[in-house]
PDB file of N, CA, C and O in Angstrom:
ATOM      1  N   MET A   1     -10.035   4.495  33.046  1.00  0.00           N
ATOM      2  CA  MET A   1      -9.921   4.890  32.649  1.00  0.00           C
ATOM      3  C   MET A   1     -10.673   4.653  30.614  1.00  0.00           C
ATOM      4  O   MET A   1     -10.824   3.645  29.924  1.00  0.00           O
ATOM      5  N   LYS A   2     -11.058   6.771  30.234  1.00  0.00           N
ATOM      6  CA  LYS A   2     -11.412   5.551  29.209  1.00  0.00           C
ATOM      7  C   LYS A   2      -9.758   5.232  28.146  1.00  0.00           C
ATOM      8  O   LYS A   2      -8.621   5.703  28.187  1.00  0.00           O
ATOM      9  N   LEU A   3     -10.580   4.018  27.141  1.00  0.00           N
ATOM     10  CA  LEU A   3      -9.068   4.276  25.521  1.00  0.00           C
ATOM     11  C   LEU A   3     -10.343   4.693  24.323  1.00  0.00           C
ATOM     12  O   LEU A   3     -11.535   4.390  24.283  1.00  0.00           O
ATOM     13  N   ARG A   4      -9.267   5.718  23.191  1.00  0.00           N
ATOM     14  CA  ARG A   4      -9.660   5.629  22.411  1.00  0.00           C
ATOM     15  C   ARG A   4      -8.863   5.543  21.407  1.00  0.00           C
ATOM     16  O   ARG A   4      -7.666   5.496  21.688  1.00  0.00           O
ATOM     17  N   GLY A   5      -9.264   5.494  19.914  1.00  0.00           N
ATOM     18  CA  GLY A   5      -8.284   5.257  19.115  1.00  0.00           C
ATOM     19  C   GLY A   5     -10.028   5.589  17.305  1.00  0.00           C
ATOM     20  O   GLY A   5     -11.162   6.001  17.060  1.00  0.00           O
ATOM     21  N   VAL A   6      -8.536   4.840  16.637  1.00  0.00           N
ATOM     22  CA  VAL A   6      -9.178   5.039  15.650  1.00  0.00           C
ATOM     23  C   VAL A   6      -9.574   4.093  14.469  1.00  0.00           C
ATOM     24  O   VAL A   6      -8.636   3.422  14.038  1.00  0.00           O
ATOM     25  N   ASN A   7     -10.548   3.951  13.984  1.00  0.00           N
ATOM     26  CA  ASN A   7     -10.149   2.505  12.840  1.00  0.00           C
ATOM     27  C   ASN A   7      -9.589   3.026  11.748  1.00  0.00           C
ATOM     28  O   ASN A   7     -10.563   3.248  11.030  1.00  0.00           O
ATOM     29  N   LEU A   8      -8.324   3.469  10.981  1.00  0.00           N
ATOM     30  CA  LEU A   8      -7.235   3.433   9.452  1.00  0.00           C
ATOM     31  C   LEU A   8      -7.961   2.865   9.099  1.00  0.00           C
ATOM     32  O   LEU A   8      -8.478   3.425   8.132  1.00  0.00           O
ATOM     33  N   GLY A   9      -8.719   1.267   9.475  1.00  0.00           N
ATOM     34  CA  GLY A   9     -10.201   0.663   7.884  1.00  0.00           C
ATOM     35  C   GLY A   9      -9.940   0.833   6.686  1.00  0.00           C
ATOM     36  O   GLY A   9     -10.377   1.659   5.886  1.00  0.00           O
ATOM     37  N   SER A  10      -8.524  -0.734   6.476  1.00  0.00           N
ATOM     38  CA  SER A  10      -7.829  -0.727   5.586  1.00  0.00           C
ATOM     39  C   SER A  10      -6.569   0.129   4.761  1.00  0.00           C
ATOM     40  O   SER A  10      -6.355  -0.377   3.660  1.00  0.00           O
ATOM     41  N   TRP A  11      -5.698   1.317   5.070  1.00  0.00           N
ATOM     42  CA  TRP A  11      -5.410   2.095   4.602  1.00  0.00           C
ATOM     43  C   TRP A  11      -4.692   1.211   4.396  1.00  0.00           C
ATOM     44  O   TRP A  11      -4.685   0.587   3.334  1.00  0.00           O
ATOM     45  N   LEU A  12      -3.306   0.783   6.202  1.00  0.00           N
ATOM     46  CA  LEU A  12      -1.886   0.254   5.737  1.00  0.00           C
ATOM     47  C   LEU A  12      -2.256  -1.355   5.679  1.00  0.00           C
ATOM     48  O   LEU A  12      -1.516  -1.743   4.774  1.00  0.00           O
ATOM     49  N   LEU A  13      -3.248  -2.899   6.308  1.00  0.00           N
ATOM     50  CA  LEU A  13      -3.399  -3.823   5.944  1.00  0.00           C
ATOM     51  C   LEU A  13      -4.147  -3.608   5.099  1.00  0.00           C
ATOM     52  O   LEU A  13      -4.598  -2.472   4.954  1.00  0.00           O
ATOM     53  N   LEU A  14      -4.529  -4.714   4.228  1.00  0.00           N
ATOM     54  CA  LEU A  14      -5.848  -5.490   3.197  1.00  0.00           C
ATOM     55  C   LEU A  14      -6.282  -6.124   4.227  1.00  0.00           C
ATOM     56  O   LEU A  14      -5.442  -6.801   4.821  1.00  0.00           O
ATOM     57  N   GLU A  15      -7.883  -6.112   4.829  1.00  0.00           N
ATOM     58  CA  GLU A  15      -8.515  -7.134   5.789  1.00  0.00           C
ATOM     59  C   GLU A  15      -9.964  -7.331   4.898  1.00  0.00           C
ATOM     60  O   GLU A  15     -10.820  -6.459   4.747  1.00  0.00           O
ATOM     61  N   LYS A  16     -10.000  -8.809   4.316  1.00  0.00           N
ATOM     62  CA  LYS A  16     -10.564  -9.141   3.537  1.00  0.00           C
ATOM     63  C   LYS A  16     -12.062  -8.835   4.377  1.00  0.00           C
ATOM     64  O   LYS A  16     -12.054  -7.618   4.558  1.00  0.00           O
ATOM     65  N   TRP A  17     -12.940  -9.230   4.782  1.00  0.00           N
ATOM     66  CA  TRP A  17     -13.380  -8.870   5.844  1.00  0.00           C
ATOM     67  C   TRP A  17     -13.778  -6.700   6.484  1.00  0.00           C
ATOM     68  O   TRP A  17     -14.325  -6.150   7.440  1.00  0.00           O
ATOM     69  N   MET A  18     -12.966  -6.207   5.030  1.00  0.00           N
ATOM     70  CA  MET A  18     -13.477  -4.760   5.224  1.00  0.00           C
ATOM     71  C   MET A  18     -13.353  -4.526   3.594  1.00  0.00           C
ATOM     72  O   MET A  18     -14.130  -3.765   3.016  1.00  0.00           O
ATOM     73  N   VAL A  19     -12.470  -5.136   3.007  1.00  0.00           N
ATOM     74  CA  VAL A  19     -12.480  -4.376   0.917  1.00  0.00           C
ATOM     75  C   VAL A  19     -13.058  -6.200   0.560  1.00  0.00           C
ATOM     76  O   VAL A  19     -12.037  -6.672   0.060  1.00  0.00           O
ATOM     77  N   PRO A  20     -14.274  -7.511   0.582  1.00  0.00           N
ATOM     78  CA  PRO A  20     -14.319  -8.102  -0.140  1.00  0.00           C
ATOM     79  C   PRO A  20     -13.922  -8.331  -1.665  1.00  0.00           C
ATOM     80  O   PRO A  20     -13.812  -9.398  -2.269  1.00  0.00           O
ATOM     81  N   SER A  21     -13.811  -7.540  -1.939  1.00  0.00           N
ATOM     82  CA  SER A  21     -14.142  -7.479  -3.339  1.00  0.00           C
ATOM     83  C   SER A  21     -12.838  -8.097  -3.956  1.00  0.00           C
ATOM     84  O   SER A  21     -12.791  -9.067  -4.713  1.00  0.00           O
ATOM     85  N   VAL A  22     -11.688  -7.275  -3.438  1.00  0.00           N
ATOM     86  CA  VAL A  22      -9.749  -7.861  -3.854  1.00  0.00           C
ATOM     87  C   VAL A  22      -9.305  -9.328  -3.571  1.00  0.00           C
ATOM     88  O   VAL A  22      -8.766 -10.276  -4.140  1.00  0.00           O
ATOM     89  N   PHE A  23      -9.648  -9.101  -2.797  1.00  0.00           N
ATOM     90  CA  PHE A  23      -9.724 -11.450  -2.322  1.00  0.00           C
ATOM     91  C   PHE A  23     -10.672 -12.432  -2.675  1.00  0.00           C
ATOM     92  O   PHE A  23     -10.528 -13.650  -2.577  1.00  0.00           O
ATOM     93  N   GLU A  24     -12.067 -11.551  -3.271  1.00  0.00           N
ATOM     94  CA  GLU A  24     -12.746 -12.597  -4.559  1.00  0.00           C
ATOM     95  C   GLU A  24     -12.403 -14.096  -5.039  1.00  0.00           C
ATOM     96  O   GLU A  24     -11.956 -13.835  -6.155  1.00  0.00           O
ATOM     97  N   GLY A  25     -12.343 -15.153  -4.950  1.00  0.00           N
ATOM     98  CA  GLY A  25     -11.588 -15.869  -5.972  1.00  0.00           C
ATOM     99  C   GLY A  25     -10.503 -16.530  -4.998  1.00  0.00           C
ATOM    100  O   GLY A  25      -9.930 -17.523  -5.446  1.00  0.00           O
ATOM    101  N   LEU A  26     -10.176 -16.117  -3.789  1.00  0.00           N
ATOM    102  CA  LEU A  26      -9.127 -16.367  -3.422  1.00  0.00           C
ATOM    103  C   LEU A  26      -9.338 -16.660  -1.945  1.00  0.00           C
ATOM    104  O   LEU A  26      -9.915 -15.906  -1.163  1.00  0.00           O
ATOM    105  N   ALA A  27      -8.611 -18.269  -1.548  1.00  0.00           N
ATOM    106  CA  ALA A  27      -8.634 -18.608  -0.439  1.00  0.00           C
ATOM    107  C   ALA A  27      -8.254 -17.933   0.481  1.00  0.00           C
ATOM    108  O   ALA A  27      -8.744 -18.223   1.572  1.00  0.00           O
ATOM    109  N   ALA A  28      -6.988 -16.478   0.423  1.00  0.00           N
ATOM    110  CA  ALA A  28      -5.881 -16.160   1.141  1.00  0.00           C
ATOM    111  C   ALA A  28      -7.445 -14.921   2.446  1.00  0.00           C
ATOM    112  O   ALA A  28      -8.348 -14.394   1.797  1.00  0.00           O
ATOM    113  N   THR A  29      -7.448 -14.783   3.458  1.00  0.00           N
ATOM    114  CA  THR A  29      -7.814 -13.810   4.764  1.00  0.00           C
ATOM    115  C   THR A  29      -6.783 -12.818   4.972  1.00  0.00           C
ATOM    116  O   THR A  29      -7.446 -12.604   5.987  1.00  0.00           O
ATOM    117  N   ASP A  30      -5.844 -12.019   5.021  1.00  0.00           N
ATOM    118  CA  ASP A  30      -5.013 -10.880   4.804  1.00  0.00           C
ATOM    119  C   ASP A  30      -4.218 -11.066   3.331  1.00  0.00           C
ATOM    120  O   ASP A  30      -4.011 -11.626   2.255  1.00  0.00           O
ATOM    121  N   GLU A  31      -3.999 -10.122   4.272  1.00  0.00           N
ATOM    122  CA  GLU A  31      -2.497  -9.083   3.132  1.00  0.00           C
ATOM    123  C   GLU A  31      -1.344 -10.159   3.279  1.00  0.00           C
ATOM    124  O   GLU A  31      -1.392 -10.786   2.221  1.00  0.00           O
ATOM    125  N   THR A  32      -0.678 -10.505   3.795  1.00  0.00           N
ATOM    126  CA  THR A  32      -0.351 -11.300   3.929  1.00  0.00           C
ATOM    127  C   THR A  32      -0.138 -13.320   2.745  1.00  0.00           C
ATOM    128  O   THR A  32       0.754 -13.908   2.133  1.00  0.00           O
ATOM    129  N   THR A  33      -1.440 -13.515   3.055  1.00  0.00           N
ATOM    130  CA  THR A  33      -1.877 -14.121   2.968  1.00  0.00           C
ATOM    131  C   THR A  33      -2.547 -13.824   1.171  1.00  0.00           C
ATOM    132  O   THR A  33      -1.935 -14.538   0.377  1.00  0.00           O
ATOM    133  N   TRP A  34      -3.124 -13.353   0.811  1.00  0.00           N
ATOM    134  CA  TRP A  34      -3.255 -12.562  -0.421  1.00  0.00           C
ATOM    135  C   TRP A  34      -1.911 -12.658  -1.419  1.00  0.00           C
ATOM    136  O   TRP A  34      -2.244 -12.963  -2.564  1.00  0.00           O
ATOM    137  N   CYS A  35      -1.005 -12.539  -1.312  1.00  0.00           N
ATOM    138  CA  CYS A  35       0.505 -11.352  -1.921  1.00  0.00           C
ATOM    139  C   CYS A  35       1.213 -12.296  -2.140  1.00  0.00           C
ATOM    140  O   CYS A  35       1.882 -12.261  -3.172  1.00  0.00           O
ATOM    141  N   ALA A  36       1.342 -13.779  -1.009  1.00  0.00           N
ATOM    142  CA  ALA A  36       1.264 -15.292  -1.827  1.00  0.00           C
ATOM    143  C   ALA A  36       0.356 -16.277  -3.286  1.00  0.00           C
ATOM    144  O   ALA A  36       0.619 -16.893  -4.319  1.00  0.00           O
ATOM    145  N   GLU A  37      -0.736 -15.879  -2.486  1.00  0.00           N
ATOM    146  CA  GLU A  37      -1.250 -15.947  -3.376  1.00  0.00           C
ATOM    147  C   GLU A  37      -1.388 -15.938  -4.672  1.00  0.00           C
ATOM    148  O   GLU A  37      -1.556 -16.940  -5.365  1.00  0.00           O
ATOM    149  N   MET A  38      -1.304 -14.465  -5.170  1.00  0.00           N
ATOM    150  CA  MET A  38      -1.618 -12.804  -6.259  1.00  0.00           C
ATOM    151  C   MET A  38       0.172 -13.893  -6.664  1.00  0.00           C
ATOM    152  O   MET A  38       0.347 -14.924  -7.312  1.00  0.00           O
ATOM    153  N   GLY A  39       1.090 -13.037  -5.941  1.00  0.00           N
ATOM    154  CA  GLY A  39       2.741 -13.912  -6.569  1.00  0.00           C
ATOM    155  C   GLY A  39       3.134 -12.332  -6.124  1.00  0.00           C
ATOM    156  O   GLY A  39       2.255 -11.690  -5.548  1.00  0.00           O
ATOM    157  N   SER A  40       4.275 -11.774  -6.349  1.00  0.00           N
ATOM    158  CA  SER A  40       5.211 -10.696  -5.671  1.00  0.00           C
ATOM    159  C   SER A  40       4.772  -9.882  -6.950  1.00  0.00           C
ATOM    160  O   SER A  40       4.600  -8.688  -6.702  1.00  0.00           O
ATOM    161  N   GLY A  41       4.525 -10.297  -8.415  1.00  0.00           N
ATOM    162  CA  GLY A  41       4.476  -8.825  -9.585  1.00  0.00           C
ATOM    163  C   GLY A  41       3.041  -8.724  -9.392  1.00  0.00           C
ATOM    164  O   GLY A  41       2.520  -8.504 -10.485  1.00  0.00           O
ATOM    165  N   ARG A  42       2.581  -8.761  -8.892  1.00  0.00           N
ATOM    166  CA  ARG A  42       0.483  -8.810  -9.799  1.00  0.00           C
ATOM    167  C   ARG A  42       0.488  -8.187  -8.166  1.00  0.00           C
ATOM    168  O   ARG A  42       0.390  -6.962  -8.093  1.00  0.00           O
ATOM    169  N   ALA A  43       0.594  -8.959  -6.851  1.00  0.00           N
ATOM    170  CA  ALA A  43       0.302  -8.179  -6.319  1.00  0.00           C
ATOM    171  C   ALA A  43       0.707  -6.582  -6.191  1.00  0.00           C
ATOM    172  O   ALA A  43      -0.076  -5.663  -5.948  1.00  0.00           O
ATOM    173  N   THR A  44       1.746  -6.512  -6.356  1.00  0.00           N
ATOM    174  CA  THR A  44       2.507  -5.444  -5.524  1.00  0.00           C
ATOM    175  C   THR A  44       2.271  -4.490  -6.583  1.00  0.00           C
ATOM    176  O   THR A  44       2.805  -3.418  -6.295  1.00  0.00           O
ATOM    177  N   GLY A  45       1.531  -4.459  -7.972  1.00  0.00           N
ATOM    178  CA  GLY A  45       0.556  -3.429  -8.760  1.00  0.00           C
ATOM    179  C   GLY A  45      -0.514  -3.951  -8.168  1.00  0.00           C
ATOM    180  O   GLY A  45       0.055  -4.499  -7.224  1.00  0.00           O
ATOM    181  N   CYS A  46      -1.258  -4.107  -8.072  1.00  0.00           N
ATOM    182  CA  CYS A  46      -2.195  -4.831  -7.162  1.00  0.00           C
ATOM    183  C   CYS A  46      -3.024  -3.504  -5.864  1.00  0.00           C
ATOM    184  O   CYS A  46      -3.974  -2.729  -5.756  1.00  0.00           O
ATOM    185  N   ALA A  47      -1.571  -4.127  -4.982  1.00  0.00           N
ATOM    186  CA  ALA A  47      -1.465  -3.824  -4.134  1.00  0.00           C
ATOM    187  C   ALA A  47      -1.964  -1.729  -3.963  1.00  0.00           C
ATOM    188  O   ALA A  47      -2.861  -1.081  -3.424  1.00  0.00           O
ATOM    189  N   SER A  48      -0.241  -1.317  -5.124  1.00  0.00           N
ATOM    190  CA  SER A  48      -0.033  -0.462  -4.400  1.00  0.00           C
ATOM    191  C   SER A  48      -1.118   0.306  -6.108  1.00  0.00           C
ATOM    192  O   SER A  48      -0.390   0.712  -7.014  1.00  0.00           O
ATOM    193  N   THR A  49      -2.611   0.410  -6.335  1.00  0.00           N
ATOM    194  CA  THR A  49      -3.192   1.221  -7.630  1.00  0.00           C
ATOM    195  C   THR A  49      -4.532   1.178  -5.922  1.00  0.00           C
ATOM    196  O   THR A  49      -5.083   2.147  -5.399  1.00  0.00           O
ATOM    197  N   GLY A  50      -4.605   0.105  -5.636  1.00  0.00           N
ATOM    198  CA  GLY A  50      -5.487   0.215  -4.333  1.00  0.00           C
ATOM    199  C   GLY A  50      -5.218   1.321  -3.575  1.00  0.00           C
ATOM    200  O   GLY A  50      -6.046   2.232  -3.558  1.00  0.00           O
ATOM    201  N   LYS A  51      -3.948   1.421  -2.783  1.00  0.00           N
ATOM    202  CA  LYS A  51      -4.330   1.954  -1.932  1.00  0.00           C
ATOM    203  C   LYS A  51      -3.992   3.494  -2.414  1.00  0.00           C
ATOM    204  O   LYS A  51      -4.304   4.279  -1.519  1.00  0.00           O
ATOM    205  N   ALA A  52      -3.480   4.105  -3.496  1.00  0.00           N
ATOM    206  CA  ALA A  52      -3.450   5.858  -3.920  1.00  0.00           C
ATOM    207  C   ALA A  52      -4.670   5.823  -4.550  1.00  0.00           C
ATOM    208  O   ALA A  52      -5.040   6.699  -5.332  1.00  0.00           O
ATOM    209  N   SER A  53      -5.221   4.993  -4.292  1.00  0.00           N
ATOM    210  CA  SER A  53      -6.470   5.756  -4.564  1.00  0.00           C
ATOM    211  C   SER A  53      -8.172   6.071  -3.677  1.00  0.00           C
ATOM    212  O   SER A  53      -9.021   6.788  -4.207  1.00  0.00           O
TER     213      SER A  53
END
């Protein structure tokens, strides 16, 4: 049985290996730890801007 899929690449979730520039200077490795490090107010604004483009 063949399985086929699609990589939506950082469309629904930030990942450090796909968008390293967003994680520069942070110890975060995924969206959860990135939001925790950035703080809720700043992370929401940055995430919205990035996903809108």
